[in-house]
C-alpha positions as CSV (number, residue, x, y, z in Angstrom):
1,M,20.0,-6.0,-4.1
2,S,17.0,-4.3,-5.7
3,I,15.4,-7.6,-6.6
4,F,15.7,-8.7,-3.0
5,I,14.1,-5.5,-1.7
6,K,11.3,-5.8,-4.3
7,E,10.5,-9.3,-3.3
8,M,10.6,-8.4,0.4
9,V,8.0,-5.7,-0.2
10,K,5.8,-7.9,-2.3
11,V,5.9,-10.7,0.3
12,R,5.1,-8.2,3.1
13,L,2.1,-6.8,1.2
14,K,0.7,-10.4,0.7
15,N,1.2,-11.2,4.4
16,L,-0.3,-8.2,6.0
17,S,-3.1,-8.8,8.4
18,T,-6.1,-6.7,9.2
19,N,-4.6,-5.9,12.6
20,D,-1.3,-4.9,10.9
21,L,-3.2,-2.5,8.6
22,L,-5.2,-1.0,11.5
23,F,-2.0,-0.5,13.5
24,Y,-0.3,1.2,10.6
25,G,-3.4,3.3,10.0
26,K,-3.2,4.6,13.6
27,Q,0.6,5.1,13.4
28,Y,0.3,7.2,10.2
29,G,-3.0,9.0,11.0
30,F,-5.4,7.1,8.8
31,S,-9.0,6.4,9.9
32,I,-10.2,3.1,8.5
33,S,-12.7,0.6,9.8
34,S,-12.1,-3.0,10.4
35,S,-14.2,-3.9,7.4
36,Q,-12.3,-1.5,5.2
37,A,-9.0,-3.0,6.4
38,K,-10.3,-6.5,5.6
39,A,-11.3,-5.4,2.1
40,I,-7.9,-3.9,1.5
41,I,-6.1,-7.1,2.7
42,D,-8.4,-9.3,0.6
43,F,-7.6,-7.1,-2.4
44,L,-3.9,-7.3,-1.8
45,K,-4.0,-11.1,-1.4
46,Q,-6.1,-11.7,-4.5
47,N,-4.2,-9.5,-6.9
48,T,-0.8,-9.7,-8.5
49,L,-0.4,-6.0,-9.1
50,D,3.3,-4.9,-8.8
51,P,3.7,-1.9,-6.4
52,F,6.9,-1.0,-8.3
53,N,5.0,-0.5,-11.6
54,K,3.4,3.0,-11.9
55,Q,0.2,1.7,-13.7
56,D,-0.3,-1.1,-11.1
57,R,0.2,1.4,-8.2
58,E,-2.4,3.7,-9.8
59,K,-4.8,0.7,-9.9
60,M,-4.0,-0.1,-6.3
61,F,-4.7,3.5,-5.1
62,S,-7.8,3.6,-7.2
63,K,-9.1,0.5,-5.5
64,L,-8.1,2.0,-2.1
65,A,-10.3,5.0,-3.0
66,N,-13.2,2.7,-3.8
67,I,-12.8,0.8,-0.5
68,T,-12.3,3.9,1.6
69,D,-12.6,7.4,0.1
70,L,-10.6,9.6,-2.3
71,N,-9.1,11.6,0.6
72,T,-7.7,8.5,2.3
73,A,-6.3,7.2,-1.0
74,N,-4.6,10.5,-1.7
75,K,-3.2,10.7,1.8
76,A,-1.9,7.1,1.4
77,E,-0.3,7.9,-1.9
78,K,1.4,11.0,-0.5
79,L,2.7,9.0,2.4
80,F,3.9,6.2,0.1
81,H,5.9,8.7,-2.0
82,G,7.3,10.3,1.1
83,L,8.5,7.0,2.5
84,I,10.2,5.8,-0.7
85,K,12.0,9.2,-1.0
86,S,13.0,9.1,2.7
87,Y,14.6,5.7,2.2
88,G,16.2,6.7,-1.1
89,L,14.4,4.0,-3.1
90,E,13.0,6.2,-5.9
91,H,15.1,4.3,-8.4
92,L,13.1,1.1,-7.7
93,F,9.7,2.6,-8.7
94,Q,9.0,3.0,-12.4
């Protein structure tokens, strides 16, 4: 089952749209511009980083900080950890 969940997450990240990201930003209290959302989407589509691997996640959040700012990246990382904990998925993340 964990392989299925991991693949679903990876596919969802690759298929996010700018509008999706802007919607989720509003939903979770993030302030990002359309150009920042596009840059994030482009990064996700061009890279093969694994969100389930700690080193790859660190690279992803570092790039997010470069695209937006450190505060936004830290807030996103905190939200990310909160979500995986709330769904009981900590075991999937190295």
